[in-house]
C-alpha positions, 0 to 999 in steps of 0.5 A: 501451426500459425507463423508469427504466433510465438515471440522471437526472443524466447531464449534461455534465461537465468532467474536468481533469487536474491534471498538465497542466491539460488539460480534457475535456468529456464526459457523466457521472454523476460527483458533484462540488461544484466548477464551472468556466466554459468558453466562457460555460457553467458545468459541474461539474468533476471533477479527475483526477490522470492522464488520456490527455493526461498518461499515459506510455503515451499521451504516449510519455515515461517519467516517474515519477508519484507523486502520492500519495507511495506510495514514501515511504509504503512506505519509511517503513513499511519503516523502522518495521518494521525498527526494531520488529524490532531493538527486539524482538531487543534486548529478547528475552533470550538463552536460555543453553544448559546446559553439558554435563559431560565425561561427557555430551559423551562419551555416558555415561549419567546416574544417572537413565538408569542406574536406568531410571526416566527418563520414568516 
């Protein structure tokens, strides 16, 4: 086996699920400053939002997991965009259409078109 291939900090680490406070001891290189003592031994602690002990796929129960507030953030962005869109519409001056004369409505040629100088 080659020397120096494996990381030096591969050690036992405790992963703690914040949903149900379950803990899993495994080996990892995860970097953390927190520590926990289990069975008289101190381990590095990594907190996770969801693990196999609380994930709906593994537990079989349906529930909405929204730890980070993603739905609230999305709704807030959507409302802000709607307000900005309404403000742009309110600030935008409406272009007035030039009214056509009765002769133009009927298709009569204007004096410029009659003389043949239109577009020259």
